[in-house]
PyMOL CGO cylinders between C-alpha atoms (Angstrom):
from pymol import cmd
from pymol.cgo import CYLINDER

trace = [
    CYLINDER, -49.28, 13.84, 41.82, -47.46, 15.41, 38.82, 0.3, 1, 1, 1, 1, 1, 1,
    CYLINDER, -47.46, 15.41, 38.82, -49.12, 17.97, 36.61, 0.3, 1, 1, 1, 1, 1, 1,
    CYLINDER, -49.12, 17.97, 36.61, -49.56, 17.51, 32.90, 0.3, 1, 1, 1, 1, 1, 1,
    CYLINDER, -49.56, 17.51, 32.90, -46.79, 20.06, 31.87, 0.3, 1, 1, 1, 1, 1, 1,
    CYLINDER, -46.79, 20.06, 31.87, -44.23, 18.25, 34.10, 0.3, 1, 1, 1, 1, 1, 1,
    CYLINDER, -44.23, 18.25, 34.10, -44.98, 14.92, 32.42, 0.3, 1, 1, 1, 1, 1, 1,
    CYLINDER, -44.98, 14.92, 32.42, -44.59, 16.54, 29.03, 0.3, 1, 1, 1, 1, 1, 1,
    CYLINDER, -44.59, 16.54, 29.03, -41.17, 18.03, 30.00, 0.3, 1, 1, 1, 1, 1, 1,
    CYLINDER, -41.17, 18.03, 30.00, -39.97, 14.68, 31.35, 0.3, 1, 1, 1, 1, 1, 1,
    CYLINDER, -39.97, 14.68, 31.35, -41.09, 12.89, 28.21, 0.3, 1, 1, 1, 1, 1, 1,
    CYLINDER, -41.09, 12.89, 28.21, -39.40, 15.50, 26.01, 0.3, 1, 1, 1, 1, 1, 1,
    CYLINDER, -39.40, 15.50, 26.01, -36.18, 15.28, 28.08, 0.3, 1, 1, 1, 1, 1, 1,
    CYLINDER, -36.18, 15.28, 28.08, -36.23, 11.47, 27.84, 0.3, 1, 1, 1, 1, 1, 1,
    CYLINDER, -36.23, 11.47, 27.84, -36.79, 11.67, 24.07, 0.3, 1, 1, 1, 1, 1, 1,
    CYLINDER, -36.79, 11.67, 24.07, -33.90, 14.15, 23.61, 0.3, 1, 1, 1, 1, 1, 1,
    CYLINDER, -33.90, 14.15, 23.61, -31.54, 12.03, 25.75, 0.3, 1, 1, 1, 1, 1, 1,
    CYLINDER, -31.54, 12.03, 25.75, -32.47, 8.90, 23.79, 0.3, 1, 1, 1, 1, 1, 1,
    CYLINDER, -32.47, 8.90, 23.79, -31.92, 10.68, 20.45, 0.3, 1, 1, 1, 1, 1, 1,
    CYLINDER, -31.92, 10.68, 20.45, -28.55, 12.00, 21.63, 0.3, 1, 1, 1, 1, 1, 1,
    CYLINDER, -28.55, 12.00, 21.63, -27.47, 8.51, 22.72, 0.3, 1, 1, 1, 1, 1, 1,
    CYLINDER, -27.47, 8.51, 22.72, -28.54, 7.06, 19.36, 0.3, 1, 1, 1, 1, 1, 1,
    CYLINDER, -28.54, 7.06, 19.36, -26.62, 9.81, 17.51, 0.3, 1, 1, 1, 1, 1, 1,
    CYLINDER, -26.62, 9.81, 17.51, -23.47, 9.16, 19.56, 0.3, 1, 1, 1, 1, 1, 1,
    CYLINDER, -23.47, 9.16, 19.56, -23.76, 5.39, 19.05, 0.3, 1, 1, 1, 1, 1, 1,
    CYLINDER, -23.76, 5.39, 19.05, -24.35, 5.83, 15.31, 0.3, 1, 1, 1, 1, 1, 1,
    CYLINDER, -24.35, 5.83, 15.31, -21.28, 8.06, 15.01, 0.3, 1, 1, 1, 1, 1, 1,
    CYLINDER, -21.28, 8.06, 15.01, -19.13, 5.56, 16.90, 0.3, 1, 1, 1, 1, 1, 1,
    CYLINDER, -19.13, 5.56, 16.90, -20.31, 2.70, 14.69, 0.3, 1, 1, 1, 1, 1, 1,
    CYLINDER, -20.31, 2.70, 14.69, -19.65, 4.57, 11.43, 0.3, 1, 1, 1, 1, 1, 1,
    CYLINDER, -19.65, 4.57, 11.43, -16.26, 6.04, 12.32, 0.3, 1, 1, 1, 1, 1, 1,
    CYLINDER, -16.26, 6.04, 12.32, -13.41, 4.02, 10.76, 0.3, 1, 1, 1, 1, 1, 1,
    CYLINDER, -13.41, 4.02, 10.76, -11.04, 2.51, 13.30, 0.3, 1, 1, 1, 1, 1, 1,
    CYLINDER, -11.04, 2.51, 13.30, -7.30, 2.95, 12.81, 0.3, 1, 1, 1, 1, 1, 1,
    CYLINDER, -7.30, 2.95, 12.81, -4.47, 1.34, 14.66, 0.3, 1, 1, 1, 1, 1, 1,
    CYLINDER, -4.47, 1.34, 14.66, -2.69, 3.62, 17.08, 0.3, 1, 1, 1, 1, 1, 1,
    CYLINDER, -2.69, 3.62, 17.08, 0.06, 5.42, 15.22, 0.3, 1, 1, 1, 1, 1, 1,
    CYLINDER, 0.06, 5.42, 15.22, -1.64, 5.05, 11.81, 0.3, 1, 1, 1, 1, 1, 1,
    CYLINDER, -1.64, 5.05, 11.81, -1.14, 8.51, 10.42, 0.3, 1, 1, 1, 1, 1, 1,
    CYLINDER, -1.14, 8.51, 10.42, -3.02, 9.59, 7.35, 0.3, 1, 1, 1, 1, 1, 1,
    CYLINDER, -3.02, 9.59, 7.35, -2.58, 12.83, 5.53, 0.3, 1, 1, 1, 1, 1, 1,
    CYLINDER, -2.58, 12.83, 5.53, -5.28, 15.42, 5.02, 0.3, 1, 1, 1, 1, 1, 1,
    CYLINDER, -5.28, 15.42, 5.02, -6.91, 13.66, 2.04, 0.3, 1, 1, 1, 1, 1, 1,
    CYLINDER, -6.91, 13.66, 2.04, -6.90, 10.20, 3.66, 0.3, 1, 1, 1, 1, 1, 1,
    CYLINDER, -6.90, 10.20, 3.66, -4.35, 8.74, 1.26, 0.3, 1, 1, 1, 1, 1, 1,
    CYLINDER, -4.35, 8.74, 1.26, -2.53, 5.62, 2.31, 0.3, 1, 1, 1, 1, 1, 1,
    CYLINDER, -2.53, 5.62, 2.31, -0.51, 3.14, 0.32, 0.3, 1, 1, 1, 1, 1, 1,
    CYLINDER, -0.51, 3.14, 0.32, -2.17, -0.10, 1.46, 0.3, 1, 1, 1, 1, 1, 1,
    CYLINDER, -2.17, -0.10, 1.46, -3.86, -1.86, -1.42, 0.3, 1, 1, 1, 1, 1, 1,
    CYLINDER, -3.86, -1.86, -1.42, -2.95, -3.05, -4.91, 0.3, 1, 1, 1, 1, 1, 1,
    CYLINDER, -2.95, -3.05, -4.91, -1.39, -0.98, -7.66, 0.3, 1, 1, 1, 1, 1, 1,
    CYLINDER, -1.39, -0.98, -7.66, -0.53, -1.18, -11.36, 0.3, 1, 1, 1, 1, 1, 1,
    CYLINDER, -0.53, -1.18, -11.36, 3.01, 0.12, -11.72, 0.3, 1, 1, 1, 1, 1, 1,
    CYLINDER, 3.01, 0.12, -11.72, 4.82, 1.29, -14.83, 0.3, 1, 1, 1, 1, 1, 1,
    CYLINDER, 4.82, 1.29, -14.83, 8.55, 0.70, -14.39, 0.3, 1, 1, 1, 1, 1, 1,
    CYLINDER, 8.55, 0.70, -14.39, 11.05, 2.43, -16.63, 0.3, 1, 1, 1, 1, 1, 1,
    CYLINDER, 11.05, 2.43, -16.63, 14.61, 1.14, -16.59, 0.3, 1, 1, 1, 1, 1, 1,
    CYLINDER, 14.61, 1.14, -16.59, 16.50, 4.40, -16.78, 0.3, 1, 1, 1, 1, 1, 1,
    CYLINDER, 16.50, 4.40, -16.78, 19.81, 2.87, -17.86, 0.3, 1, 1, 1, 1, 1, 1,
    CYLINDER, 19.81, 2.87, -17.86, 18.27, 0.80, -20.67, 0.3, 1, 1, 1, 1, 1, 1,
    CYLINDER, 18.27, 0.80, -20.67, 17.09, 3.53, -23.05, 0.3, 1, 1, 1, 1, 1, 1,
    CYLINDER, 17.09, 3.53, -23.05, 13.71, 3.84, -21.38, 0.3, 1, 1, 1, 1, 1, 1,
    CYLINDER, 13.71, 3.84, -21.38, 12.75, 0.14, -21.49, 0.3, 1, 1, 1, 1, 1, 1,
    CYLINDER, 12.75, 0.14, -21.49, 9.42, -0.09, -19.64, 0.3, 1, 1, 1, 1, 1, 1,
    CYLINDER, 9.42, -0.09, -19.64, 7.34, -2.89, -18.20, 0.3, 1, 1, 1, 1, 1, 1,
    CYLINDER, 7.34, -2.89, -18.20, 4.24, -3.22, -16.07, 0.3, 1, 1, 1, 1, 1, 1,
    CYLINDER, 4.24, -3.22, -16.07, 3.95, -4.80, -12.64, 0.3, 1, 1, 1, 1, 1, 1,
    CYLINDER, 3.95, -4.80, -12.64, 1.11, -5.46, -10.25, 0.3, 1, 1, 1, 1, 1, 1,
    CYLINDER, 1.11, -5.46, -10.25, 2.08, -4.82, -6.63, 0.3, 1, 1, 1, 1, 1, 1,
    CYLINDER, 2.08, -4.82, -6.63, 0.31, -5.01, -3.28, 0.3, 1, 1, 1, 1, 1, 1,
    CYLINDER, 0.31, -5.01, -3.28, 1.13, -3.18, -0.07, 0.3, 1, 1, 1, 1, 1, 1,
    CYLINDER, 1.13, -3.18, -0.07, -0.54, -5.32, 2.57, 0.3, 1, 1, 1, 1, 1, 1,
    CYLINDER, -0.54, -5.32, 2.57, -1.34, -4.42, 6.15, 0.3, 1, 1, 1, 1, 1, 1,
    CYLINDER, -1.34, -4.42, 6.15, 1.52, -5.31, 8.46, 0.3, 1, 1, 1, 1, 1, 1,
    CYLINDER, 1.52, -5.31, 8.46, 4.19, -4.38, 5.93, 0.3, 1, 1, 1, 1, 1, 1,
    CYLINDER, 4.19, -4.38, 5.93, 4.01, -7.27, 3.44, 0.3, 1, 1, 1, 1, 1, 1,
    CYLINDER, 4.01, -7.27, 3.44, 4.90, -6.30, -0.15, 0.3, 1, 1, 1, 1, 1, 1,
    CYLINDER, 4.90, -6.30, -0.15, 4.19, -8.56, -3.15, 0.3, 1, 1, 1, 1, 1, 1,
    CYLINDER, 4.19, -8.56, -3.15, 4.58, -7.96, -6.88, 0.3, 1, 1, 1, 1, 1, 1,
    CYLINDER, 4.58, -7.96, -6.88, 4.76, -9.67, -10.26, 0.3, 1, 1, 1, 1, 1, 1,
    CYLINDER, 4.76, -9.67, -10.26, 6.07, -8.17, -13.50, 0.3, 1, 1, 1, 1, 1, 1,
    CYLINDER, 6.07, -8.17, -13.50, 5.01, -8.45, -17.12, 0.3, 1, 1, 1, 1, 1, 1,
    CYLINDER, 5.01, -8.45, -17.12, 8.47, -9.28, -18.44, 0.3, 1, 1, 1, 1, 1, 1,
    CYLINDER, 8.47, -9.28, -18.44, 10.68, -12.35, -18.32, 0.3, 1, 1, 1, 1, 1, 1,
    CYLINDER, 10.68, -12.35, -18.32, 8.83, -15.52, -17.33, 0.3, 1, 1, 1, 1, 1, 1,
    CYLINDER, 8.83, -15.52, -17.33, 12.13, -16.74, -15.87, 0.3, 1, 1, 1, 1, 1, 1,
    CYLINDER, 12.13, -16.74, -15.87, 11.66, -14.54, -12.80, 0.3, 1, 1, 1, 1, 1, 1,
    CYLINDER, 11.66, -14.54, -12.80, 9.67, -15.40, -9.70, 0.3, 1, 1, 1, 1, 1, 1,
    CYLINDER, 9.67, -15.40, -9.70, 7.22, -13.03, -8.04, 0.3, 1, 1, 1, 1, 1, 1,
    CYLINDER, 7.22, -13.03, -8.04, 8.76, -10.41, -5.75, 0.3, 1, 1, 1, 1, 1, 1,
    CYLINDER, 8.76, -10.41, -5.75, 8.36, -10.85, -2.00, 0.3, 1, 1, 1, 1, 1, 1,
    CYLINDER, 8.36, -10.85, -2.00, 9.33, -8.25, 0.56, 0.3, 1, 1, 1, 1, 1, 1,
    CYLINDER, 9.33, -8.25, 0.56, 8.40, -5.67, 3.15, 0.3, 1, 1, 1, 1, 1, 1,
    CYLINDER, 8.40, -5.67, 3.15, 7.42, -2.01, 3.15, 0.3, 1, 1, 1, 1, 1, 1,
    CYLINDER, 7.42, -2.01, 3.15, 7.33, 0.76, 5.75, 0.3, 1, 1, 1, 1, 1, 1,
    CYLINDER, 7.33, 0.76, 5.75, 6.15, 4.35, 6.04, 0.3, 1, 1, 1, 1, 1, 1,
    CYLINDER, 6.15, 4.35, 6.04, 9.10, 6.77, 6.13, 0.3, 1, 1, 1, 1, 1, 1,
    CYLINDER, 9.10, 6.77, 6.13, 7.26, 10.11, 6.27, 0.3, 1, 1, 1, 1, 1, 1,
    CYLINDER, 7.26, 10.11, 6.27, 4.08, 11.85, 5.16, 0.3, 1, 1, 1, 1, 1, 1,
    CYLINDER, 4.08, 11.85, 5.16, 3.01, 10.08, 1.94, 0.3, 1, 1, 1, 1, 1, 1,
    CYLINDER, 3.01, 10.08, 1.94, 6.43, 8.38, 1.66, 0.3, 1, 1, 1, 1, 1, 1,
    CYLINDER, 6.43, 8.38, 1.66, 7.19, 4.66, 1.80, 0.3, 1, 1, 1, 1, 1, 1,
    CYLINDER, 7.19, 4.66, 1.80, 10.15, 2.35, 1.22, 0.3, 1, 1, 1, 1, 1, 1,
    CYLINDER, 10.15, 2.35, 1.22, 10.16, -1.31, 0.25, 0.3, 1, 1, 1, 1, 1, 1,
    CYLINDER, 10.16, -1.31, 0.25, 12.78, -4.01, -0.04, 0.3, 1, 1, 1, 1, 1, 1,
    CYLINDER, 12.78, -4.01, -0.04, 11.97, -7.18, -1.95, 0.3, 1, 1, 1, 1, 1, 1,
    CYLINDER, 11.97, -7.18, -1.95, 13.66, -10.20, -3.50, 0.3, 1, 1, 1, 1, 1, 1,
    CYLINDER, 13.66, -10.20, -3.50, 12.97, -12.41, -6.49, 0.3, 1, 1, 1, 1, 1, 1,
    CYLINDER, 12.97, -12.41, -6.49, 14.65, -15.42, -8.08, 0.3, 1, 1, 1, 1, 1, 1,
    CYLINDER, 14.65, -15.42, -8.08, 16.00, -15.59, -11.62, 0.3, 1, 1, 1, 1, 1, 1,
    CYLINDER, 16.00, -15.59, -11.62, 15.71, -19.02, -13.24, 0.3, 1, 1, 1, 1, 1, 1,
    CYLINDER, 15.71, -19.02, -13.24, 17.65, -20.60, -16.07, 0.3, 1, 1, 1, 1, 1, 1,
    CYLINDER, 17.65, -20.60, -16.07, 15.77, -22.19, -19.03, 0.3, 1, 1, 1, 1, 1, 1,
    CYLINDER, 15.77, -22.19, -19.03, 15.67, -25.52, -17.14, 0.3, 1, 1, 1, 1, 1, 1,
    CYLINDER, 15.67, -25.52, -17.14, 13.85, -23.86, -14.21, 0.3, 1, 1, 1, 1, 1, 1,
    CYLINDER, 13.85, -23.86, -14.21, 16.79, -23.81, -11.78, 0.3, 1, 1, 1, 1, 1, 1,
    CYLINDER, 16.79, -23.81, -11.78, 17.28, -20.74, -9.61, 0.3, 1, 1, 1, 1, 1, 1,
    CYLINDER, 17.28, -20.74, -9.61, 20.58, -19.14, -10.63, 0.3, 1, 1, 1, 1, 1, 1,
    CYLINDER, 20.58, -19.14, -10.63, 20.45, -15.80, -8.82, 0.3, 1, 1, 1, 1, 1, 1,
    CYLINDER, 20.45, -15.80, -8.82, 18.42, -13.71, -6.44, 0.3, 1, 1, 1, 1, 1, 1,
    CYLINDER, 18.42, -13.71, -6.44, 17.78, -10.02, -7.09, 0.3, 1, 1, 1, 1, 1, 1,
    CYLINDER, 17.78, -10.02, -7.09, 17.20, -7.52, -4.29, 0.3, 1, 1, 1, 1, 1, 1,
    CYLINDER, 17.20, -7.52, -4.29, 15.11, -4.45, -5.16, 0.3, 1, 1, 1, 1, 1, 1,
    CYLINDER, 15.11, -4.45, -5.16, 15.05, -1.33, -2.97, 0.3, 1, 1, 1, 1, 1, 1,
    CYLINDER, 15.05, -1.33, -2.97, 12.30, 1.16, -3.82, 0.3, 1, 1, 1, 1, 1, 1,
    CYLINDER, 12.30, 1.16, -3.82, 11.00, 4.47, -2.53, 0.3, 1, 1, 1, 1, 1, 1,
    CYLINDER, 11.00, 4.47, -2.53, 7.45, 5.61, -3.20, 0.3, 1, 1, 1, 1, 1, 1,
    CYLINDER, 7.45, 5.61, -3.20, 5.59, 8.89, -2.81, 0.3, 1, 1, 1, 1, 1, 1,
    CYLINDER, 5.59, 8.89, -2.81, 1.80, 9.16, -2.90, 0.3, 1, 1, 1, 1, 1, 1,
    CYLINDER, 1.80, 9.16, -2.90, 0.96, 12.05, -5.19, 0.3, 1, 1, 1, 1, 1, 1,
    CYLINDER, 0.96, 12.05, -5.19, -2.79, 11.59, -4.75, 0.3, 1, 1, 1, 1, 1, 1,
    CYLINDER, -2.79, 11.59, -4.75, -5.16, 9.11, -3.20, 0.3, 1, 1, 1, 1, 1, 1,
    CYLINDER, -5.16, 9.11, -3.20, -4.83, 6.79, -6.20, 0.3, 1, 1, 1, 1, 1, 1,
    CYLINDER, -4.83, 6.79, -6.20, -1.48, 7.80, -7.74, 0.3, 1, 1, 1, 1, 1, 1,
    CYLINDER, -1.48, 7.80, -7.74, 2.14, 7.31, -6.77, 0.3, 1, 1, 1, 1, 1, 1,
    CYLINDER, 2.14, 7.31, -6.77, 5.62, 7.88, -8.10, 0.3, 1, 1, 1, 1, 1, 1,
    CYLINDER, 5.62, 7.88, -8.10, 8.88, 6.28, -7.11, 0.3, 1, 1, 1, 1, 1, 1,
    CYLINDER, 8.88, 6.28, -7.11, 12.32, 5.04, -7.91, 0.3, 1, 1, 1, 1, 1, 1,
    CYLINDER, 12.32, 5.04, -7.91, 14.30, 1.89, -7.30, 0.3, 1, 1, 1, 1, 1, 1,
    CYLINDER, 14.30, 1.89, -7.30, 17.57, 0.08, -7.67, 0.3, 1, 1, 1, 1, 1, 1,
    CYLINDER, 17.57, 0.08, -7.67, 18.38, -3.58, -8.16, 0.3, 1, 1, 1, 1, 1, 1,
    CYLINDER, 18.38, -3.58, -8.16, 21.21, -5.59, -6.69, 0.3, 1, 1, 1, 1, 1, 1,
    CYLINDER, 21.21, -5.59, -6.69, 22.37, -9.05, -7.77, 0.3, 1, 1, 1, 1, 1, 1,
    CYLINDER, 22.37, -9.05, -7.77, 22.75, -11.48, -4.85, 0.3, 1, 1, 1, 1, 1, 1,
    CYLINDER, 22.75, -11.48, -4.85, 23.58, -15.10, -4.22, 0.3, 1, 1, 1, 1, 1, 1,
    CYLINDER, 23.58, -15.10, -4.22, 20.72, -17.58, -3.81, 0.3, 1, 1, 1, 1, 1, 1,
    CYLINDER, 20.72, -17.58, -3.81, 20.49, -16.78, -0.10, 0.3, 1, 1, 1, 1, 1, 1,
    CYLINDER, 20.49, -16.78, -0.10, 19.97, -13.06, -0.74, 0.3, 1, 1, 1, 1, 1, 1,
    CYLINDER, 19.97, -13.06, -0.74, 23.44, -12.16, 0.52, 0.3, 1, 1, 1, 1, 1, 1,
    CYLINDER, 23.44, -12.16, 0.52, 26.61, -10.62, -0.94, 0.3, 1, 1, 1, 1, 1, 1,
    CYLINDER, 26.61, -10.62, -0.94, 24.54, -8.26, -3.10, 0.3, 1, 1, 1, 1, 1, 1,
    CYLINDER, 24.54, -8.26, -3.10, 26.21, -5.99, -5.65, 0.3, 1, 1, 1, 1, 1, 1,
    CYLINDER, 26.21, -5.99, -5.65, 24.77, -3.05, -7.58, 0.3, 1, 1, 1, 1, 1, 1,
    CYLINDER, 24.77, -3.05, -7.58, 23.32, -3.66, -11.04, 0.3, 1, 1, 1, 1, 1, 1,
    CYLINDER, 23.32, -3.66, -11.04, 23.18, -0.29, -12.85, 0.3, 1, 1, 1, 1, 1, 1,
    CYLINDER, 23.18, -0.29, -12.85, 20.79, -1.61, -15.52, 0.3, 1, 1, 1, 1, 1, 1,
    CYLINDER, 20.79, -1.61, -15.52, 18.14, -2.12, -12.85, 0.3, 1, 1, 1, 1, 1, 1,
    CYLINDER, 18.14, -2.12, -12.85, 17.77, 1.55, -11.86, 0.3, 1, 1, 1, 1, 1, 1,
    CYLINDER, 17.77, 1.55, -11.86, 14.06, 2.26, -12.32, 0.3, 1, 1, 1, 1, 1, 1,
    CYLINDER, 14.06, 2.26, -12.32, 11.56, 5.12, -12.31, 0.3, 1, 1, 1, 1, 1, 1,
    CYLINDER, 11.56, 5.12, -12.31, 8.04, 4.21, -11.19, 0.3, 1, 1, 1, 1, 1, 1,
    CYLINDER, 8.04, 4.21, -11.19, 4.56, 5.63, -11.73, 0.3, 1, 1, 1, 1, 1, 1,
    CYLINDER, 4.56, 5.63, -11.73, 1.48, 3.87, -10.47, 0.3, 1, 1, 1, 1, 1, 1,
    CYLINDER, 1.48, 3.87, -10.47, -2.25, 3.92, -10.12, 0.3, 1, 1, 1, 1, 1, 1,
    CYLINDER, -2.25, 3.92, -10.12, -4.28, 2.22, -7.43, 0.3, 1, 1, 1, 1, 1, 1,
    CYLINDER, -4.28, 2.22, -7.43, -6.54, -0.68, -8.41, 0.3, 1, 1, 1, 1, 1, 1,
    CYLINDER, -6.54, -0.68, -8.41, -9.94, 0.52, -7.26, 0.3, 1, 1, 1, 1, 1, 1,
    CYLINDER, -9.94, 0.52, -7.26, -12.74, -2.04, -6.79, 0.3, 1, 1, 1, 1, 1, 1,
    CYLINDER, -12.74, -2.04, -6.79, -15.53, -1.64, -9.33, 0.3, 1, 1, 1, 1, 1, 1,
    CYLINDER, -15.53, -1.64, -9.33, -19.18, -2.47, -8.88, 0.3, 1, 1, 1, 1, 1, 1,
    CYLINDER, -19.18, -2.47, -8.88, -20.76, -4.96, -11.26, 0.3, 1, 1, 1, 1, 1, 1,
]
cmd.load_cgo(trace, "trace")
């Protein structure tokens, strides 16, 4: 038959083991999961999400316009600009090229006044995260045929980019 102090030690040991297991389980549940190879920098910045971009056409006396762009998981890149309603949305891909650095390539159609596609424009951009919710970048445009081939440089579409992340707000 066990003595009273032994029962107390066993109960205390069982309580400590249970609390430790709960603490480990709680930590595992609340730790964000990242795909293997997903590398974040020291402040947790990543480019995935939606952004408001200010684009300055360097070769057009500082002409600027705004765009909304999204860097989706899996490398999908989408954007729409505030200028020219005769352009389609931009569709493309992005990839990480280094710490806080990303490249994208996208295409959009240019339409004539009757709504017929007359050209496709290819846009190559490089981005750098300068903070968790800020980025800078640059880009160039190329005029292509309707199949996105035979692209040639368009100097007027050299752009400088600054952006801020769209952060969800609570009602």
